[in-house]
VEXZA-323106 format. One line per 5 residues: number of its first residue (from 1); for each residue x, y, z of C-alpha. Coordinates in nm, 4 decimals. Layout:
% VEXZA-323106
NUM = X/Y/Z  ...;
END
This chain:
% VEXZA-323106
1 = -3.6831/21.6557/-6.3130  -3.9867/21.6672/-6.0739  -3.8993/21.6568/-5.6813  -4.1514/21.5704/-5.4097  -4.1072/21.6793/-5.0390;
6 = -4.3260/21.5861/-4.7564  -4.2773/21.7957/-4.4362  -3.9458/21.6804/-4.2806  -3.7589/21.7614/-3.9613  -3.5505/22.0932/-4.0356;
11 = -3.2186/21.9114/-4.0196  -3.3113/21.6462/-4.2317  -3.4706/21.8704/-4.4817  -3.1595/22.0825/-4.5017  -2.9527/21.7545/-4.5533;
16 = -3.1682/21.6034/-4.8349  -3.1711/21.9331/-5.0104  -2.8113/21.9732/-5.0181  -2.7434/21.6286/-5.1297  -2.9712/21.6458/-5.4104;
21 = -2.8247/21.7311/-5.7840  -3.1060/21.9909/-5.8903  -2.9515/22.1320/-6.1902  -3.2320/22.0066/-6.3880  -3.4995/22.1071/-6.1348;
26 = -3.8363/22.2280/-6.3023  -4.1156/22.0983/-6.0915  -4.1214/22.1085/-5.7011  -4.4062/21.9800/-5.4939  -4.4099/22.0993/-5.0954;
31 = -4.6460/21.9120/-4.8691  -4.7437/21.9757/-4.5162  -4.9345/21.6829/-4.3748  -5.0182/21.6195/-4.0335  -5.2336/21.3256/-3.9949;
36 = -5.4110/21.1509/-3.6859  -5.6650/20.9153/-3.6692  -5.8300/20.7048/-3.3871  -6.0419/20.4104/-3.4225  -6.2835/20.3314/-3.1337;
41 = -6.5747/20.0940/-3.1415  -6.5898/20.1044/-3.5096  -6.6027/20.5024/-3.5133  -6.3657/20.7092/-3.7259  -6.3162/20.9765/-3.4619;
46 = -6.0177/21.1990/-3.5513  -5.9208/21.3183/-3.8946  -5.6478/21.5884/-4.0218  -5.6510/21.8291/-3.7726  -5.3272/22.0668/-3.7813;
51 = -5.2041/22.3760/-3.6642  -4.9751/22.4110/-3.9566  -5.0285/22.5736/-4.2790  -4.7826/22.4947/-4.5637  -4.4575/22.4470/-4.4241;
56 = -4.3160/22.6330/-4.1118  -4.0747/22.9405/-4.1706  -3.8021/22.7203/-4.0382  -3.8727/22.4345/-4.2757  -3.8429/22.6664/-4.5600;
61 = -3.5123/22.8458/-4.4581  -3.3548/22.5333/-4.3761  -3.4571/22.3923/-4.7483  -3.3182/22.7360/-4.8807  -2.9965/22.7046/-4.6816;
66 = -2.9443/22.3194/-4.7912  -3.0138/22.4356/-5.1695  -2.7573/22.6991/-5.1297  -2.4912/22.4766/-4.9742  -2.5471/22.2031/-5.2406;
71 = -2.4306/22.4789/-5.5326  -2.6924/22.3969/-5.7709  -2.7978/22.6420/-6.0371  -3.1577/22.5913/-6.1532  -3.4670/22.7388/-6.2480;
76 = -3.7923/22.6357/-6.1008  -4.0758/22.6422/-6.3553  -4.3697/22.4291/-6.1599  -4.4476/22.4809/-5.8115  -4.7148/22.2857/-5.5984;
81 = -4.7915/22.3906/-5.2473  -5.0139/22.1480/-5.0626  -5.1387/22.2463/-4.7257  -5.3143/22.0418/-4.4425  -5.6684/22.1005/-4.3248;
86 = -5.6741/22.3594/-4.0427  -5.9141/22.2660/-3.7627  -6.0374/22.6392/-3.6776  -5.9790/22.9869/-3.7661  -5.8131/23.0626/-3.4200;
91 = -5.5261/22.8198/-3.4895  -5.3601/23.0827/-3.7281  -5.3442/23.4360/-3.6959  -5.2933/23.7134/-3.9324  -4.9332/23.7417/-3.8067;
96 = -4.8613/23.3834/-3.8752  -4.9845/23.4029/-4.2036  -4.7767/23.7043/-4.2857  -4.4540/23.5155/-4.1299  -4.5343/23.2144/-4.3813;
101 = -4.5740/23.4447/-4.6581  -4.2524/23.6172/-4.5923  -4.0718/23.2431/-4.5791  -4.2327/23.1469/-4.8854  -4.1270/23.4542/-5.0793;
106 = -3.7579/23.3872/-4.9472  -3.8004/23.0409/-5.0530  -3.9204/23.1242/-5.4100  -3.6497/23.3657/-5.4643  -3.3757/23.0891/-5.3598;
111 = -3.5532/22.8370/-5.6085  -3.5962/23.0770/-5.8959  -3.2946/23.1957/-6.0817  -3.4206/23.4970/-6.2867  -3.2908/23.4512/-6.6758;
116 = -3.4475/23.5999/-6.9997  -3.5904/23.2242/-7.0423  -3.6384/23.0498/-6.6863  -3.8837/23.1548/-6.4204  -4.1724/23.0006/-6.2227;
121 = -4.4375/22.9747/-6.4518  -4.6954/22.7347/-6.2971  -4.8392/22.7430/-5.9533  -5.0640/22.4966/-5.8075  -5.2518/22.5218/-5.4612;
126 = -5.3943/22.2055/-5.3085  -5.5507/22.1097/-4.9673  -5.5120/21.7568/-4.8199  -5.8713/21.6278/-4.7599  -5.9793/21.3487/-4.5370;
131 = -5.9415/20.9788/-4.6341  -6.1762/20.8081/-4.8673  -6.4534/20.6178/-4.6784  -6.2750/20.2845/-4.8200  -5.9808/20.3596/-4.6334;
136 = -6.1929/20.4430/-4.3114  -6.3341/20.0799/-4.3544  -6.0237/19.9263/-4.4176  -5.8824/20.0549/-4.0945  -6.2083/19.9517/-3.9129;
141 = -6.4239/19.7197/-4.0754  -6.7783/19.8080/-4.0291  -7.1108/19.7690/-4.1874  -7.1586/20.0050/-4.4275  -7.3677/20.3214/-4.2930;
146 = -7.3303/20.1846/-3.9477  -7.1836/20.4970/-3.8398  -7.1945/20.8290/-3.9677  -6.8693/20.9305/-4.1247  -6.7624/21.2871/-3.9922;
151 = -6.7491/21.5568/-4.2788  -6.4430/21.7926/-4.2443  -6.5717/21.9992/-4.5430  -6.5460/22.3289/-4.3304  -6.1996/22.2653/-4.2366;
156 = -6.0960/22.2228/-4.6176  -6.2694/22.5377/-4.7038  -6.0817/22.7264/-4.4284  -5.7422/22.5618/-4.4998  -5.8066/22.6577/-4.8693;
161 = -5.8873/23.0465/-4.7775  -5.5607/23.0503/-4.5340  -5.3403/22.8661/-4.8006  -5.4602/23.1270/-5.0547  -5.3898/23.4213/-4.8425;
166 = -5.0407/23.2933/-4.7576  -4.9764/23.2339/-5.1343  -5.1047/23.5709/-5.2619  -4.8947/23.7619/-4.9824  -4.6072/23.5785/-5.1239;
171 = -4.6567/23.6719/-5.4787  -4.6968/24.0211/-5.3898  -4.3661/24.0122/-5.2082  -4.1884/23.8439/-5.5213  -4.3822/24.0322/-5.7863;
176 = -4.3672/23.7156/-5.9811  -4.5580/23.6948/-6.3040  -4.7231/23.3527/-6.3827  -4.8561/23.1974/-6.6914  -5.0804/22.9277/-6.5310;
181 = -5.2385/22.9369/-6.1932  -5.4543/22.6461/-6.0355  -5.6741/22.7271/-5.7632  -5.7676/22.3987/-5.5671  -5.9048/22.2613/-5.9167;
186 = -5.7389/21.9204/-5.8703  -5.8766/21.8218/-5.5380  -6.2442/21.7027/-5.5708  -6.3767/21.8131/-5.2424  -6.1745/22.1501/-5.2211;
191 = -6.2817/22.4751/-5.3187  -6.2172/22.8512/-5.2360  -6.4863/23.0580/-5.1175  -6.5704/23.3256/-5.3843  -6.5769/23.6057/-5.0917;
196 = -6.1932/23.5352/-5.0538  -6.1531/23.7125/-5.3851  -6.2692/24.0480/-5.2204  -5.9907/24.0015/-4.9826  -5.7378/24.0388/-5.2628;
201 = -5.8660/24.3625/-5.3689  -5.8914/24.4979/-5.0281  -5.5294/24.4885/-5.0082  -5.5194/24.7544/-5.2614  -5.2875/24.5875/-5.4936;
206 = -5.3231/24.5746/-5.8684  -5.2105/24.2040/-5.8731  -4.9206/24.2465/-6.1175  -4.8610/23.8933/-6.0984  -5.2019/23.8228/-6.3001;
211 = -5.1377/24.0688/-6.5890  -4.9645/23.7970/-6.7755  -5.1875/23.4751/-6.6718  -5.2901/23.2904/-6.9587  -5.4330/22.9525/-6.7918;
216 = -5.6599/22.9845/-6.5040  -5.8330/22.6807/-6.3166  -6.0389/22.7498/-6.0260  -6.2843/22.5785/-5.8057  -6.5128/22.8106/-5.6221;
221 = -6.7975/22.7738/-5.3340  -7.0209/23.0306/-5.2313  -6.9228/23.2223/-4.9039  -7.1288/23.1113/-4.6073  -7.1322/23.1506/-4.2439;
226 = -6.8880/22.9244/-4.0462  -7.1236/22.7870/-3.7985  -7.1341/22.4528/-3.9628  -6.9337/22.2067/-3.7211  -6.6830/21.9793/-3.8729;
231 = -6.8215/21.6828/-3.6802  -7.1673/21.6922/-3.8380  -7.2573/21.4881/-4.1205  -7.3801/21.6395/-4.4434  -7.7125/21.5000/-4.3933;
236 = -7.7534/21.6537/-4.0456  -7.6881/22.0194/-4.1407  -7.9949/22.2512/-4.1326  -8.0964/22.4663/-4.4055  -8.0460/22.7678/-4.1869;
241 = -7.6681/22.6630/-4.1306  -7.5543/22.6218/-4.5045  -7.7500/22.8706/-4.6918  -7.5420/23.2100/-4.7949  -7.6662/23.5295/-4.7014;
246 = -7.8543/23.7476/-4.9756  -7.5827/23.9854/-4.9941  -7.3262/23.7102/-5.0277  -7.5333/23.6010/-5.3300  -7.5078/23.9175/-5.4821;
251 = -7.1204/24.0248/-5.4071  -6.9827/23.6718/-5.4606  -7.0305/23.6616/-5.8574  -6.8792/24.0255/-5.8763  -6.5739/23.9243/-5.6790;
256 = -6.5119/23.6409/-5.9478  -6.5701/23.8970/-6.2160  -6.3300/24.1423/-6.0755  -6.0689/23.8592/-6.0534  -6.1000/23.7666/-6.3994;
261 = -6.0954/24.1237/-6.5217  -5.7401/24.1319/-6.3716  -5.6271/23.8470/-6.6221  -5.7150/23.9994/-6.9637  -5.4876/23.7896/-7.1593;
266 = -5.6790/23.4518/-7.0365  -5.6431/23.1999/-7.3273  -5.7587/22.8835/-7.0954  -6.0405/22.9078/-6.8211  -6.1600/22.6268/-6.6126;
271 = -6.4512/22.6895/-6.3522  -6.5959/22.4350/-6.1313  -6.8734/22.4865/-5.8661  -6.8423/22.2679/-5.5816  -7.0709/22.2934/-5.2663;
276 = -7.0894/21.9787/-5.0633  -7.3669/22.0792/-4.8727  -7.5798/22.2361/-5.1515  -7.5631/21.9309/-5.3659  -7.7303/21.7519/-5.0825;
281 = -8.0216/21.9738/-5.0629  -8.0509/22.1327/-5.4088  -8.3836/22.0943/-5.5961  -8.3586/22.1740/-5.9520  -8.7472/22.2127/-6.0011;
286 = -8.7553/22.4963/-5.7551  -8.5540/22.8222/-5.6578  -8.6354/22.8182/-5.3125  -8.2666/22.7244/-5.2317  -8.0138/23.0188/-5.1842;
291 = -7.7469/22.7645/-5.2984  -7.9234/22.7047/-5.6091  -7.9834/23.0883/-5.6623  -7.5874/23.1228/-5.6133  -7.5364/22.8910/-5.9046;
296 = -7.7389/23.0959/-6.1551  -7.5447/23.4606/-6.0749  -7.1746/23.3977/-6.1503  -7.2069/23.2564/-6.4960  -7.4562/23.5360/-6.5943;
301 = -7.2151/23.7943/-6.4480  -6.9258/23.6734/-6.6285  -7.0935/23.6562/-6.9659  -7.2300/24.0165/-6.9046  -6.9236/24.2048/-6.7571;
306 = -6.6037/24.0142/-6.8701  -6.4424/24.0301/-7.2105  -6.2431/23.7393/-7.2954  -6.1126/23.8272/-7.6156  -5.8203/23.5610/-7.6198;
311 = -6.0213/23.2739/-7.4559  -5.9571/22.9465/-7.6788  -6.0460/22.6816/-7.4162  -6.3461/22.6983/-7.1758  -6.4166/22.4282/-6.9182;
316 = -6.7544/22.4527/-6.7006  -6.8246/22.1799/-6.4408  -7.0853/22.1373/-6.1643  -7.3077/22.4470/-6.2189  -7.6672/22.5807/-6.3336;
321 = -7.6684/22.8524/-6.5648  -7.9440/23.0327/-6.7786  -7.9632/22.9663/-7.1329  -7.9257/23.3246/-7.2204  -7.5852/23.3605/-7.0077;
326 = -7.4467/23.0374/-7.1373  -7.4946/23.1485/-7.4822  -7.3430/23.4709/-7.4298  -7.0668/23.3203/-7.2565  -6.9806/23.0832/-7.5558;
331 = -7.0249/23.3488/-7.8488  -6.8396/23.5909/-7.6705  -6.5063/23.4711/-7.7148  -6.3085/23.2876/-8.0110  -6.3803/22.9586/-7.8435;
336 = -6.2120/22.6526/-7.9964  -6.2278/22.3963/-7.7285  -6.5276/22.3548/-7.4914  -6.6077/22.1240/-7.2086  -6.9283/22.1061/-7.0319;
341 = -6.9663/21.8754/-6.7473  -7.2642/21.8249/-6.4928  -7.4494/22.1611/-6.6404  -7.8040/22.2232/-6.5847  -8.0216/22.4807/-6.7326;
346 = -8.2718/22.6656/-6.5378  -8.6549/22.6344/-6.5664  -8.7509/22.7088/-6.9219  -8.3843/22.6900/-7.0734  -8.3162/22.4678/-7.3524;
351 = -7.9866/22.3110/-7.4364  -8.1064/22.2788/-7.8223  -8.1014/22.6400/-7.8592  -7.7488/22.6765/-7.6978  -7.6229/22.4133/-7.9158;
356 = -7.7231/22.5850/-8.2546  -7.4438/22.8103/-8.1744  -7.1972/22.5108/-8.1898  -7.3506/22.2787/-8.4470  -7.5501/22.2777/-8.7826;
361 = -7.5007/22.4841/-9.0880  -7.5673/22.8137/-8.8888  -7.3303/22.7592/-8.6196  -7.1390/23.0932/-8.5165  -6.8809/22.9172/-8.2774;
366 = -6.6120/22.7192/-8.4809  -6.5158/22.4491/-8.2199  -6.2402/22.1761/-8.2938  -6.2981/21.9930/-7.9546  -6.6217/21.9213/-7.7775;
371 = -6.6785/21.7392/-7.4466  -7.0500/21.7150/-7.3079  -7.0818/21.4548/-7.0109  -7.3519/21.3993/-6.7681  -7.2929/21.0910/-6.5238;
376 = -7.5882/21.1558/-6.2787  -7.9093/21.0633/-6.4329  -8.1703/21.1832/-6.1694  -7.9405/21.2833/-5.8806  -7.8833/21.6505/-6.0101;
381 = -7.7907/21.7108/-6.3696  -7.9690/21.6259/-6.6887  -7.8824/21.6910/-7.0527  -8.1739/21.6895/-7.2750  -7.9866/21.6640/-7.6019;
386 = -8.1315/21.4290/-7.8373  -7.9799/21.4536/-8.1887  -8.0524/21.3480/-8.5504  -7.9160/21.3616/-8.8910  -8.0517/21.6026/-9.1233;
391 = -7.9325/21.6637/-9.4803  -7.5630/21.5481/-9.4282  -7.5014/21.7309/-9.1142  -7.5426/21.6131/-8.7484  -7.7633/21.8463/-8.5803;
396 = -7.9688/21.8434/-8.2745  -8.3385/21.8136/-8.2577  -8.6430/21.6203/-8.0738  -8.6338/21.2686/-8.0064  -8.9472/21.0720/-7.8925;
401 = -8.7141/20.8518/-7.6517  -8.6446/21.1564/-7.4240  -8.3461/21.2717/-7.2730  -7.9943/21.1527/-7.4074  -7.6377/21.1746/-7.3108;
406 = -7.4263/21.2992/-7.5571  -7.0410/21.2994/-7.5487  -6.8368/21.4447/-7.8448  -6.4721/21.4250/-7.8332  -6.1781/21.1797/-7.8723;
411 = -6.2700/20.8168/-7.8071  -6.0148/20.7450/-7.5632  -6.1349/21.0338/-7.3519  -6.4774/20.8778/-7.3749  -6.3616/20.5289/-7.2444;
416 = -6.1933/20.6688/-6.9749  -6.4804/20.8669/-6.8495  -6.7039/20.5743/-6.9006  -6.4413/20.3692/-6.6651  -6.4600/20.6605/-6.4195;
421 = -6.8317/20.6692/-6.4097  -6.8698/20.2924/-6.3504  -6.6136/20.2842/-6.0968  -6.7642/20.5693/-5.9102  -7.1248/20.3977/-5.9123;
426 = -6.9517/20.0878/-5.7665  -6.7773/20.2694/-5.4962  -7.0220/20.5182/-5.3813  -7.3513/20.3332/-5.3820  -7.5061/20.6456/-5.4938;
431 = -7.5660/20.5724/-5.8845  -7.7581/20.3046/-5.9929  -7.7396/20.3524/-6.3428  -7.4792/20.5066/-6.5810  -7.6408/20.5792/-6.9325;
436 = -7.4307/20.6528/-7.2502  -7.7287/20.6516/-7.5082  -7.5540/20.8264/-7.7837  -7.2033/20.9034/-7.9093  -7.1579/21.1321/-8.1987;
441 = -6.9082/21.3467/-8.3716  -6.9938/21.6949/-8.4985  -6.8525/21.8296/-8.8306  -6.6523/22.1065/-8.6826  -6.5332/22.2788/-9.0174;
446 = -6.7055/22.5320/-9.1951  -7.0239/22.4316/-9.3645  -6.9972/22.3268/-9.7282;
END
């Protein structure tokens, strides 16, 4: 039975938790939200500014007290923690982080009855982002693009960093092993700066909660200076403000590599690279952007230094890669399911060479499920994957008509992706055309 709580006054939270019958509690979602919005002369002025991180210590203690008074016996398996956007680093001190981590650990102990079969298995971290542009125009109808919409992307990253630290400290206190961990992979505009992964090792911990981890979903972004202001729009950010340093470009991938090495039992890995400002300025034809260079190193570093011997499912989204790095990553694991979305190879790379690993009579990776999607034709990513039929096998080859977009997988999923693409093009106004030129299903069994 899933249960959802938004931040409530302590006395109400205690009353609600003591009144519920939670004998079948398996899923819990804790949300801390503090929204203030001011519309003046058609301008959207204020947005998600909060001094709170997750739930306060008092909130969690009252929640725990109410559960104990209710006399329920249960074992929590799925927990989702949703934190608000934090306006500035100065609003949350290290002492406050430790206090919230201690309260969170206490609440977990109350929510989790340790038995041989029941325990907390799945943990998801999220951050509330600002409302959509449609919501803003609904509250203050103005002509599109009449006023710049403030972008709180830096606040989202800041909140992700602080939420991550609170949760990691709580995990260390509880020494809870996890099966599944989702670090901000469910929120489109939220990512964890890769430099934060070094903070985990600076605490001189062996991360015992990661040893049995089998499913990891993580959305990452390059570390960068915090000089970007939240009241700036993405289009007004100067290049000098948004690019990571040379040291960060070298150390960020190694932080991710060390993080993955701590989870040797991974069977499912999903990595998404999201950089709101980098997307605006990245030129796929040149390597002069530091953000562009940052996209290249982490996939190659994983392929070179991490042995994923049990990995059967891999998902890569919104990233650049070298042909050699991507090929090594695919061939180094016993993959059965592969998803590549918005992946672009560097200059000189060819998807046709990579696809020889997964299609045709000489394929070395025996996939059972494959998804390839590219929704942006000329905006950022492009797949040059034309295909033809050759001696009964569907293989990839040259096509005089140029680049095609190929999707291989279940037809229901394809229809849903097309619907999402069309809806996105209508709402954002950024995508003029969405092409699905080819749909084919490869023969995944062993060659005859």
